C-alpha atoms as one frame of an Amber mdcrd trajectory, in Angstrom:
protein
-182.752 -68.813 -94.365-181.424 -67.106 -91.262-178.699 -68.261 -88.948-179.908
 -67.811 -85.370-176.970 -69.706 -83.882-174.677 -67.583 -81.724-171.510 -66.445
 -83.444-168.525 -68.583 -82.526-165.848 -66.621 -80.688-162.658 -66.136 -82.699
-159.557 -67.971 -81.470-157.726 -66.228 -78.635-154.550 -65.754 -80.726-156.303
 -63.698 -83.410-156.757 -60.350 -81.641-153.162 -60.022 -80.367-151.855 -61.017
 -83.786-154.069 -58.501 -85.620-153.277 -55.743 -83.097-149.543 -56.206 -82.591
-148.022 -58.017 -85.589-148.111 -54.874 -87.785-146.325 -52.893 -85.065-143.684
 -55.590 -84.573-143.065 -55.762 -88.320-142.882 -51.944 -88.440-140.226 -51.902
 -85.698-138.152 -54.659 -87.308-138.350 -53.017 -90.729-137.421 -49.644 -89.254
-134.356 -51.095 -87.523-133.199 -52.918 -90.651-134.380 -50.731 -93.552-135.498
 -47.301 -92.289-138.769 -45.433 -91.995-139.989 -45.606 -95.591-139.543 -49.381
 -95.763-141.132 -49.674 -92.319-144.116 -47.669 -93.557-144.585 -50.056 -96.489
-144.237 -53.028 -94.130-146.786 -51.519 -91.727-149.287 -50.952 -94.527-148.863
 -54.476 -95.935-148.973 -56.197 -92.543-152.026 -54.200 -91.450-153.864 -55.245
 -94.617-152.765 -58.872 -94.158-153.977 -58.804 -90.536-157.401 -57.554 -91.637
-157.646 -60.248 -94.304-156.651 -62.877 -91.726-159.275 -61.570 -89.302-161.927
 -61.724 -92.009-160.885 -65.245 -93.025-160.753 -66.636 -89.489-163.465 -64.688
 -87.625-165.667 -63.923 -90.663-165.824 -60.254 -89.719-163.721 -57.125 -89.673
-163.188 -55.737 -86.156-163.972 -52.008 -85.946-160.809 -50.726 -84.232-158.338
 -52.524 -86.544-160.440 -51.457 -89.539-160.256 -47.776 -88.536-156.547 -48.163
 -87.829-156.018 -49.763 -91.249-157.793 -46.893 -92.992-155.652 -44.300 -91.206
-152.488 -46.360 -91.837-153.399 -46.576 -95.516-154.029 -42.856 -95.897-151.117
 -41.547 -93.831-148.732 -44.286 -94.934-149.629 -43.516 -98.523-149.040 -39.795
 -97.982-145.696 -40.561 -96.340-144.589 -42.561 -99.359-146.116 -40.236-101.972
-144.489 -37.103-100.574-141.443 -38.902 -99.140-142.182 -37.087 -95.879-142.108
 -38.858 -92.503-144.404 -36.245 -90.962-147.488 -38.083 -92.206-146.675 -41.456
 -90.628-145.762 -39.659 -87.396-149.204 -37.991 -87.445-150.970 -41.359 -87.680
-151.000 -42.051 -83.913-152.262 -38.530 -83.197-155.102 -39.014 -85.672-155.994
 -42.499 -84.409-155.928 -41.480 -80.742-157.904 -38.348 -81.585-160.513 -40.341
 -83.530-160.904 -42.832 -80.692-161.258 -40.018 -78.148-163.822 -38.254 -80.346
-165.852 -41.421 -80.932-165.848 -42.421 -77.278-166.467 -38.885 -76.018-169.194
 -38.281 -78.593-170.834 -41.544 -77.617-170.838 -40.456 -73.976-172.460 -37.141
 -74.885-175.266 -39.002 -76.638-175.622 -41.669 -73.965-174.034 -44.408 -76.100
-170.901 -45.843 -74.476-169.250 -47.211 -77.637-166.657 -48.981 -75.532-169.438
 -51.307 -74.396-170.254 -52.137 -78.026-166.625 -53.084 -78.634-165.852 -54.878
 -75.360-169.259 -55.724 -73.873-169.197 -59.427 -74.701-165.895 -60.005 -72.937
-166.311 -57.508 -70.117-169.746 -57.475 -68.483-170.081 -54.183 -66.564-173.025
 -52.211 -65.249-174.002 -48.979 -67.042-172.191 -46.698 -64.596-169.038 -48.776
 -65.019-169.234 -48.452 -68.807-169.694 -44.677 -68.575-166.757 -44.273 -66.205
-164.486 -46.600 -68.162-165.416 -44.862 -71.421-164.665 -41.446 -69.930-161.292
 -42.670 -68.701-160.415 -44.142 -72.090-161.512 -40.918 -73.774-159.179 -38.893
 -71.554-156.376 -41.438 -72.018-156.638 -41.224 -75.809-156.615 -37.417 -75.648
-153.453 -37.475 -73.537-151.844 -39.993 -75.894-152.681 -37.821 -78.924-151.147
 -34.774 -77.252-148.103 -36.786 -76.146-147.525 -38.008 -79.688-147.693 -34.436
 -80.977-145.114 -33.248 -78.448-142.816 -36.239 -78.949-142.923 -36.276 -82.766
-141.914 -32.606 -82.803-139.285 -32.762 -80.058-137.213 -35.877 -80.729-135.468
 -37.708 -83.541-137.275 -40.225 -85.721-135.453 -43.053 -83.924-136.710 -41.817
 -80.554-140.226 -41.351 -81.923-140.251 -44.967 -83.143-139.262 -46.108 -79.634
-142.093 -43.986 -78.239-144.523 -45.598 -80.669-143.259 -49.185 -80.376-142.953
 -50.227 -77.545-143.463 -47.028 -75.492-147.110 -46.298 -76.276-147.975 -50.002
 -76.046-146.468 -50.244 -72.564-148.314 -47.085 -71.481-151.592 -48.473 -72.820
-151.049 -51.743 -70.971-150.252 -49.863 -67.738-153.334 -47.685 -68.185-155.517
 -50.767 -68.586-153.996 -52.269 -65.439-154.930 -49.120 -63.502-158.563 -49.665
 -64.532-158.856 -53.076 -62.865-160.289 -51.604 -59.656-163.096 -49.875 -61.555
-163.746 -53.050 -63.545-163.955 -55.164 -60.381-166.335 -52.691 -58.714-168.708
 -52.538 -61.686-168.484 -56.092 -63.004-171.830 -57.824 -63.355-172.196 -61.137
 -61.546-171.694 -64.224 -63.695-174.919 -65.762 -64.975-175.472 -69.288 -63.676
-175.455 -72.124 -66.205-178.932 -73.283 -67.236-177.961 -76.969 -67.267
């Protein structure tokens, strides 16, 4: 028996909760208990967010899944070796992976960004290529910025860079892409009723 019915969209609160709750818990735990406790909190909250996503949406979203794997590995190394370097490398690795996946997809004519966002953001093919290239470059810059910042400032300053600094920069970057999105947005399909 196959289910040909379209998949029901997850509730609108799920994605922001899965994406940002682990970071908020990390920041609170860092401010109250320090980096090692914050690392444990980040790992636990990331896992809980994935379980919640699976329970509510009946699927694991790709980006949070990749993030959870990197958090698990680098958080585990941080705790095992009692060395904050590993958790500070996590953003560099995640941004680098995203840039590599998106850039590699472009090289092979597969804009992976479309696979992730295509249902919510209908763009023409040129728009997807341009947006993917811009995100690839953005993630490369963010990876390099994290490397410079993690080496140049205190742990407290790095945490402020990570939460909320990198989130604000990502939001501002997305806002700067609205012109491209408007220019390449596909027209809405008329209702068939």
